[in-house]
NUDOKOL-192175 format. One line per 2 residues: number of its first residue (from 1); their letters; for each residue x, y, z of N, C-alpha, C. Coordinates in steps of 0.2 Angstrom, whole numbers. Example, Ala and Ser with C-alpha at 12.3 -4.5 7.8 and 13.67 -1.06 7.14 Angstrom:
BEGIN
1) AS) 66,-28,39,62,-22,39,66,-16,39 ~ 64,-11,35,68,-5,36,64,0,39
This chain:
BEGIN
1) XX) 404,374,628,407,380,625,408,379,618 ~ 407,373,615,408,373,608,404,377,604
3) XX) 398,379,606,393,383,602,397,390,601 ~ 400,392,606,404,399,606,409,399,600
5) XX) 413,393,600,418,392,594,414,393,588 ~ 409,389,587,405,389,580,403,396,579
7) XX) 400,400,583,398,406,582,403,411,581 ~ 408,412,585,413,417,584,418,416,580
9) XX) 420,410,578,425,408,574,423,406,567 ~ 417,404,566,414,402,560,408,406,557
11) XX) 403,406,561,397,410,558,398,417,558 ~ 399,420,563,399,428,563,405,431,558
13) XX) 411,428,558,415,431,553,413,430,546 ~ 409,424,544,407,424,537,401,428,536
15) XX) 397,430,541,392,435,541,395,442,539 ~ 400,443,543,403,450,542,406,450,535
17) XX) 409,445,532,412,445,526,406,446,520 ~ 401,443,521,395,443,517,392,451,517
19) XX) 392,453,523,389,460,524,394,465,521 ~ 400,464,521,405,469,518,404,469,511
21) XX) 404,463,508,404,462,501,397,465,498 ~ 392,464,502,385,466,500,384,473,500
23) XX) 387,476,505,385,483,507,391,488,504 ~ 396,486,502,402,490,500,400,495,495
25) XX) 396,493,490,393,498,484,386,500,486 ~ 384,499,491,377,501,493,376,507,498
27) XX) 382,509,500,383,514,505,387,520,503 ~ 386,526,506,391,531,504,398,529,507
29) XX) 403,530,502,410,527,504,412,528,511 ~ 412,535,513,415,536,519,411,533,525
31) XX) 405,532,525,401,529,530,402,521,530 ~ 403,519,524,404,512,523,410,509,525
33) XX) 416,513,524,422,511,526,423,511,533 ~ 420,516,536,421,516,544,417,511,547
35) XX) 411,510,546,407,506,549,409,498,548 ~ 411,497,541,413,490,540,419,488,543
37) XX) 424,493,543,430,491,546,429,490,554 ~ 425,495,557,424,494,564,421,487,565
39) XX) 416,485,561,413,478,562,418,473,561 ~ 422,474,556,427,469,554,432,468,560
41) XX) 434,474,563,438,474,569,435,470,575 ~ 429,472,576,425,469,582,425,461,581
43) XX) 423,459,575,423,452,574,429,449,575 ~ 435,452,573,442,449,573,443,449,581
45) XX) 442,454,585,443,454,592,439,448,595 ~ 433,447,593,429,442,596,432,435,594
47) XX) 434,434,588,437,428,586,443,427,590 ~ 447,432,591,454,431,594,453,429,602
49) XX) 448,433,605,447,431,612,444,424,613 ~ 440,422,608,437,415,609,442,410,608
51) XX) 446,410,603,451,405,602,456,405,607 ~ 457,411,610,462,411,616,459,408,622
53) XX) 452,409,623,449,406,629,449,398,628 ~ 448,396,622,448,388,620,456,386,621
55) XX) 460,390,619,467,388,620,469,387,628 ~ 466,392,632,467,391,639,464,385,642
57) XX) 458,383,639,455,377,641,459,371,639 ~ 462,371,633,467,366,631,472,365,636
59) XX) 475,370,639,480,370,644,477,367,650 ~ 471,369,652,468,367,658,466,359,657
61) XX) 466,356,651,464,349,651,470,345,652 ~ 476,347,653,482,343,654,482,341,661
63) XX) 483,335,663,483,332,669,488,336,674 ~ 494,338,671,499,341,675,496,348,677
65) XX) 492,351,673,489,358,675,484,357,680 ~ 480,352,680,475,351,685,478,349,691
67) XX) 484,345,691,487,344,698,490,350,701 ~ 493,354,697,497,360,699,492,365,702
69) XX) 486,366,699,481,371,701,475,368,705 ~ 476,361,706,471,358,711,464,358,708
71) XX) 463,356,702,456,356,699,456,349,695 ~ 450,347,693,449,341,689,450,342,682
73) XX) 455,340,679,456,341,671,451,336,668 ~ 448,331,671,443,327,668,436,331,667
75) XX) 435,335,672,429,339,671,430,344,665 ~ 435,347,665,437,352,660,436,349,653
77) XX) 439,343,652,439,339,646,432,337,644 ~ 428,336,649,421,333,648,417,338,644
79) XX) 418,345,645,414,350,642,414,350,635 ~ 419,348,632,419,347,624,421,340,622
81) XX) 418,335,626,420,328,625,419,326,618 ~ 413,328,615,411,326,608,415,330,603
83) XX) 419,335,605,423,339,600,430,340,603 ~ 434,334,605,440,335,608,445,339,604
85) XX) 445,339,598,450,343,594,449,350,594 ~ 444,353,597,443,360,596,447,364,600
87) XX) 449,362,606,454,366,611,461,366,608 ~ 463,361,605,470,361,603,470,364,596
89) XX) 465,364,592,465,368,586,465,375,588 ~ 462,377,593,462,384,595,469,387,597
91) XX) 472,382,600,479,384,602,483,386,595 ~ 483,381,590,486,383,584,483,389,580
93) XX) 477,390,581,474,396,578,476,402,582 ~ 477,402,588,479,408,592,487,409,590
95) XX) 491,404,590,498,406,588,498,409,581 ~ 494,406,577,494,409,570,492,416,570
97) XX) 487,418,573,484,424,574,489,429,577 ~ 492,427,582,497,432,586,503,433,581
99) XX) 505,428,578,511,428,573,509,433,567 ~ 503,432,565,501,437,559,500,444,561
101) XX) 497,445,567,497,452,570,504,455,571 ~ 509,451,573,515,453,574,519,455,568
103) XX) 517,451,563,520,452,556,517,459,553 ~ 511,460,553,507,466,551,510,472,554
105) XX) 511,471,561,513,477,565,520,479,563 ~ 524,474,563,531,475,561,532,478,554
107) XX) 528,476,549,528,479,543,526,486,543 ~ 521,488,547,518,494,548,524,499,551
109) XX) 527,496,556,533,500,559,538,501,554 ~ 540,496,550,545,497,546,544,502,540
111) XX) 537,502,538,535,507,533,535,514,536 ~ 533,514,542,533,521,546,540,524,546
113) XX) 545,520,548,551,522,548,554,524,542 ~ 552,521,536,555,522,530,552,529,527
115) XX) 546,531,530,544,538,527,545,543,532 ~ 548,542,538,549,547,543,552,553,541
117) XX) 558,552,537,561,558,534,557,563,531 ~ 552,560,527,547,565,523,543,569,528
119) XX) 541,567,534,537,570,538,541,576,542 ~ 547,575,542,551,580,546,554,586,541
121) XX) 552,585,535,556,590,530,553,597,531 ~ 548,598,535,545,605,535,550,609,539
123) XX) 554,606,544,559,609,547,566,609,544 ~ 567,604,540,574,603,538,573,601,530
125) XX) 575,605,526,574,604,519,580,601,516 ~ 586,601,520,592,598,517,592,590,518
127) XX) 587,587,521,587,580,522,588,576,516 ~ 592,571,516,593,567,510,588,561,510
129) XX) 583,561,505,578,555,505,580,550,499 ~ 584,551,495,586,547,490,593,547,488
131) XX) 596,541,487,603,540,486,605,542,479 ~ 599,543,475,601,544,468,603,551,467
133) XX) 608,553,463,610,560,461,605,564,458 ~ 604,570,459,600,574,455,593,575,458
135) XX) 592,571,464,585,571,467,585,576,473 ~ 581,581,472,581,587,477,573,588,479
137) XX) 572,591,484,566,592,487,564,600,487 ~ 558,601,486,556,608,487,549,608,491
139) XX) 547,613,494,540,613,497,536,617,493 ~ 530,614,491,525,617,487,520,620,491
141) XX) 517,626,490,512,629,494,506,625,494 ~ 505,620,489,499,616,489,493,620,488
143) XX) 493,625,485,487,629,483,485,629,476 ~ 480,626,474,478,626,467,470,625,467
145) XX) 467,630,464,460,630,463,456,630,469 ~ 458,633,474,455,634,481,457,628,485
147) XX) 462,624,484,464,618,488,470,621,492 ~ 469,623,498,474,626,502,476,621,507
149) XX) 483,619,507,485,613,511,491,616,516 ~ 491,622,517,496,625,522,503,622,522
151) XX) 506,622,516,513,620,515,514,613,517 ~ 509,608,517,510,601,518,512,597,512
153) XX) 513,600,506,514,597,500,522,597,499 ~ 525,592,498,532,592,496,533,589,489
155) XX) 536,594,485,537,592,478,544,590,477 ~ 544,583,475,550,580,474,553,580,467
157) XX) 559,582,466,562,583,459,564,576,457 ~ 559,573,454,560,566,451,556,565,445
159) XX) 558,562,440,555,561,433,550,556,434 ~ 550,551,439,545,546,439,539,549,442
161) XX) 533,547,440,527,549,442,524,546,448 ~ 523,550,453,520,547,459,517,553,463
163) XX) 512,551,467,509,555,472,506,551,477 ~ 507,553,484,504,549,489,504,553,496
165) XX) 500,551,500,500,554,507,504,550,512 ~ 507,554,516,511,551,521,508,553,528
167) XX) 504,548,531,501,549,537,505,551,543 ~ 502,554,548,506,555,555,504,562,557
169) XX) 506,564,563,505,570,566,507,576,561 ~ 513,575,558,515,580,553,514,577,546
171) XX) 508,575,544,506,572,538,509,576,532 ~ 511,573,527,513,576,521,510,573,515
173) XX) 510,577,509,508,574,503,514,575,498 ~ 516,569,496,522,569,491,520,569,484
175) XX) 522,573,480,521,574,473,527,574,469 ~ 529,570,464,535,571,461,534,576,455
177) XX) 539,579,453,539,583,447,536,580,441 ~ 538,573,440,535,570,435,527,569,434
179) XX) 525,568,440,517,568,441,514,575,440 ~ 517,580,443,515,587,442,515,589,435
181) XX) 520,588,431,521,590,424,515,586,420 ~ 513,581,422,508,577,418,501,579,419
183) XX) 500,583,424,493,585,426,492,592,424 ~ 486,594,422,484,601,422,482,603,429
185) XX) 481,610,429,480,613,436,473,610,439 ~ 468,609,435,462,606,438,463,599,440
187) XX) 467,595,437,468,588,439,473,588,445 ~ 478,593,445,482,593,451,478,595,457
189) XX) 474,600,456,470,601,462,466,596,465 ~ 463,591,460,459,586,462,464,581,466
191) XX) 470,580,463,475,575,466,476,577,473 ~ 478,584,474,479,586,481,473,585,486
193) XX) 467,587,483,461,586,487,460,579,489 ~ 462,574,485,461,567,486,466,565,491
195) XX) 472,567,491,477,565,496,476,568,502 ~ 474,574,502,472,577,509,466,574,512
197) XX) 461,571,508,456,568,511,458,562,515 ~ 463,558,512,466,553,516,469,555,523
199) XX) 473,561,523,475,563,529,470,565,534 ~ 465,569,532,460,571,536,456,566,539
201) XX) 454,561,535,450,555,537,454,550,541 ~ 461,551,541,465,546,544,464,539,542
203) XX) 463,538,535,462,532,532,467,527,533 ~ 473,529,534,479,524,535,477,519,541
205) XX) 473,522,546,471,518,552,466,513,550 ~ 462,515,546,457,510,544,460,504,540
207) XX) 465,506,536,468,501,532,472,496,536 ~ 475,499,541,479,495,546,475,490,550
209) XX) 469,493,552,464,489,556,462,483,552 ~ 460,484,545,458,479,541,464,473,540
211) XX) 470,476,540,475,471,539,476,467,546 ~ 476,470,551,476,466,558,470,461,558
213) XX) 464,463,556,459,459,556,460,453,552 ~ 463,454,546,464,449,541,470,444,544
215) XX) 474,446,548,479,442,551,476,437,556 ~ 470,439,559,467,435,564,463,429,561
217) XX) 459,431,556,455,426,553,456,426,545 ~ 457,420,542,458,419,535,453,422,531
219) XX) 446,422,533,441,424,529,441,432,528 ~ 444,435,532,445,443,532,450,445,527
221) XX) 454,440,525,459,442,519,456,443,513 ~ 450,440,512,446,442,506,443,449,505
223) XX) 444,452,511,441,459,511,446,465,511 ~ 452,463,511,457,469,512,457,473,506
225) XX) 457,470,500,456,474,494,450,478,493 ~ 445,475,496,438,479,496,439,485,500
227) XX) 442,484,506,443,490,511,447,495,507 ~ 453,493,504,457,497,500,453,501,495
229) XX) 449,498,492,444,501,487,440,506,490 ~ 437,504,495,432,509,499,436,515,501
231) XX) 442,514,504,446,520,506,447,525,501 ~ 449,522,495,450,526,489,444,530,487
233) XX) 438,526,487,432,529,485,430,535,490 ~ 431,534,496,429,539,501,433,545,499
235) XX) 440,544,498,444,550,496,442,553,490 ~ 440,549,485,437,552,478,431,557,480
237) XX) 427,554,484,420,558,485,422,565,489 ~ 426,564,493,428,570,497,432,575,493
239) XX) 436,573,488,440,577,484,435,580,479 ~ 430,576,476,425,579,472,421,585,475
241) XX) 419,584,482,415,589,485,420,595,486 ~ 426,594,487,430,600,489,432,604,482
243) XX) 433,601,477,434,605,471,428,606,467 ~ 422,603,469,416,605,466,415,602,458
245) XX) 419,597,457,419,594,450,421,587,450 ~ 415,583,450,416,575,450,420,573,444
247) XX) 419,576,438,422,574,432,430,575,432 ~ 432,581,435,439,583,436,442,577,440
249) XX) 439,575,446,442,570,450,443,563,446 ~ 438,562,442,438,556,438,443,556,433
251) XX) 444,562,429,450,562,424,456,562,428 ~ 457,565,434,463,565,437,465,557,439
253) XX) 460,553,441,462,546,443,464,543,437 ~ 461,544,431,463,540,425,470,542,423
255) XX) 471,549,423,478,551,421,483,549,426 ~ 482,549,432,487,547,437,488,539,436
257) XX) 483,535,435,484,528,434,488,527,428 ~ 487,530,422,490,529,416,497,531,416
259) XX) 499,537,420,505,539,420,509,535,425 ~ 507,533,430,510,529,435,512,522,432
261) XX) 508,519,428,509,513,425,513,513,419 ~ 515,519,416,519,520,411,526,518,412
263) XX) 531,519,407,538,517,408,541,522,413 ~ 539,528,414,542,532,419,538,533,425
265) XX) 533,528,426,529,528,432,533,524,438 ~ 531,526,444,534,523,450,531,516,450
267) XX) 525,514,448,522,508,448,526,503,444 ~ 528,505,438,533,501,434,539,500,437
269) XX) 542,504,442,548,503,445,548,498,451 ~ 542,497,454,541,492,459,544,494,465
271) XX) 547,490,469,550,491,476,557,493,475 ~ 560,492,469,567,494,467,568,501,466
273) XX) 563,505,467,563,513,466,566,516,472 ~ 569,513,477,572,517,482,567,519,487
275) XX) 569,524,492,565,527,497,558,529,494 ~ 558,532,488,552,535,485,547,529,484
277) XX) 549,523,482,545,518,481,542,515,488 ~ 547,515,493,545,513,500,540,518,503
279) XX) 541,524,501,536,529,504,529,528,501 ~ 529,527,494,522,526,491,519,519,494
281) XX) 523,514,495,520,508,498,517,509,505 ~ 520,514,509,518,515,515,512,521,516
283) XX) 512,525,510,507,530,510,500,528,507 ~ 496,532,505,490,531,502,490,535,495
285) XX) 491,531,490,492,534,483,485,535,480 ~ 485,540,476,479,541,471,479,536,466
287) XX) 485,535,463,485,530,458,485,523,461 ~ 482,518,458,482,511,460,489,507,460
289) XX) 490,502,463,496,498,463,496,494,457 ~ 501,491,455,502,487,449,497,481,449
291) XX) 496,478,454,491,472,454,484,475,453 ~ 482,481,455,476,483,453,475,485,446
293) XX) 481,487,443,480,489,436,480,482,432 ~ 483,477,434,483,471,430,476,468,430
295) XX) 472,469,436,465,467,436,461,471,432 ~ 463,477,431,459,482,427,452,483,429
297) XX) 451,483,436,444,484,439,444,490,443 ~ 449,491,447,448,497,452,447,503,449
299) XX) 451,505,444,451,512,441,445,513,437 ~ 442,508,433,436,509,430,430,510,435
301) XX) 430,506,440,425,507,445,425,513,448 ~ 431,516,450,431,522,453,429,528,449
303) XX) 431,527,442,429,533,437,422,532,436 ~ 419,526,435,412,526,434,408,528,439
305) XX) 410,527,446,406,530,451,406,537,451 ~ 412,540,450,412,548,450,408,551,444
307) XX) 407,547,438,404,550,433,396,549,433 ~ 394,545,438,387,544,440,385,548,446
309) XX) 379,550,446,376,554,452,377,549,458 ~ 377,552,464,378,549,470,371,545,471
311) XX) 371,539,473,365,535,474,362,537,481 ~ 356,536,482,353,537,489,354,530,493
313) XX) 355,531,499,357,525,503,353,526,510 ~ 352,520,513,348,520,519,353,519,525
315) XX) 353,523,530,357,522,536,356,516,540 ~ 349,513,538,347,507,542,352,501,540
317) XX) 355,501,534,359,496,531,365,495,536 ~ 367,500,539,373,500,544,371,496,550
319) XX) 365,495,551,363,490,557,365,483,556 ~ 366,481,549,367,474,548,374,472,551
321) XX) 379,475,548,386,473,551,387,475,558 ~ 384,481,560,384,483,567,381,478,572
323) XX) 375,475,570,371,470,574,375,464,575 ~ 378,462,569,382,456,569,388,457,574
325) XX) 392,462,574,397,464,578,396,464,585 ~ 390,467,587,388,468,594,386,461,597
327) XX) 382,457,593,381,450,595,387,446,596 ~ 392,447,592,398,443,592,402,445,598
329) XX) 402,451,600,406,453,606,402,451,612 ~ 396,451,612,392,449,618,393,442,619
331) XX) 392,438,614,393,431,614,400,428,616 ~ 405,432,614,411,431,616,412,432,624
333) XX) 409,437,626,410,439,633,407,433,637 ~ 401,430,635,398,425,638,403,418,638
335) XX) 407,418,632,412,412,632,417,413,637 ~ 419,419,638,424,420,644,421,418,651
337) XX) 415,420,651,412,419,658,411,411,659 ~ 409,408,653,408,401,654,414,397,656
339) XX) 420,400,653,426,397,654,428,397,662 ~ 427,403,664,428,404,672,423,400,676
341) XX) 417,399,674,413,395,678,415,387,677 ~ 417,385,671,420,378,671,426,377,675
343) XX) 430,382,675,436,381,679,434,381,687 ~ 429,385,689,427,385,696,424,379,697
345) XX) 420,376,693,416,370,694,421,364,695 ~ 427,364,691,432,359,691,436,359,697
347) XX) 436,364,702,440,364,707,439,358,712 ~ 444,356,715,444,350,719,443,353,727
C-alpha cells in the first residue's frame, strides 16, 4: 500500500501545485479558478482519504486490535514492513488535517455570523451594525451606467473607504460613503459590477474550498493567494464585460486600492475597525488587503491584465489538472480497496 501513500500524499499534490502555478495566467480567469479549485479539492479529498486509510491500518497493526477483531496484526504490519513509520505518520497527518479543517470551518462560520446583519437589512433598515456614533445605513438602488443590482447595494454612512460583497442567499454589496465619494460614476459602476460578479459567480465558495484544501495538505497553502488572485481576476473580467470598458475597471481597481490604503481607508484600520472591518474580511473586496499592498504585486498585475487584450487560450490545458485529479481519486479508491483486502486476508 505504500505506493498509494507516495502517489496521493506526495506526487499528485505536488503535480497539482505545479499545474495551478503554471496555468493560472494561461487560462481565462473564470475557467481557470473553477477548474483549478476543483482539481485542488479533488487532490485534497484523495489525500485525506489516503492518510485516513493508513491511519486505520495503524490501528489495525496493534496486537490489541487484532485480538479484539480476530485477525492477524502481524499480517497487517507486514504490508508496510519496509516503511513501518508510514502508518503512524498518517495518524498524525490525519489529526492535523481534521484540526485544520475544523479551524477553517469555524472561522468561516464566525465570519458568516459577523456579516449576517448586513444580509437582513433589506427588511430592517433600523438594524445597528456599528457601535460608533453617527454611522447609519441607507439602501442604494445600485444603478449606475447600466449596472442594475435590484436594491442589493447598501450604502454605509462611513468616512472610511471600503466596498465588498457579502455572499449568501440574500447577498449584499456594501459600499461606504467614503468610497463612493472618492470614485466617479464610471469607476463606481465598475466597482458595483465587480462585486456583483463575486456574488453571481459564488466566488466565496471557491475561496472556502481552497482554504479547506490548504488545511489538508501543507503544499496547498502555497496556492491560497494564487486562488484569491484568480477570483479577483475573474470578477475583473466579468465587470469589464458588463460595463464594456476594461480601462474603467482598471482605473477603479487602482483608485480603490489607493483609497483603501490611505489614512482614511479600511485597510489601514485593520481588524480594529469594528463590524465593518469584520464584514470586509468575510466578504470579497475589490481593493486588496494590506498584505497584498505591501507586496505591491496583486494590483499592478490585475491592472496590467485589464489594459492588455485578452489572450487566446486552449481548453485542452484544463485536461492537465483534471487528469491529475481523476487519476488521484481512482488511485485512492484502489487504496481503500487494498486496505479492505488486507484486513480480509488477515482474518484468522
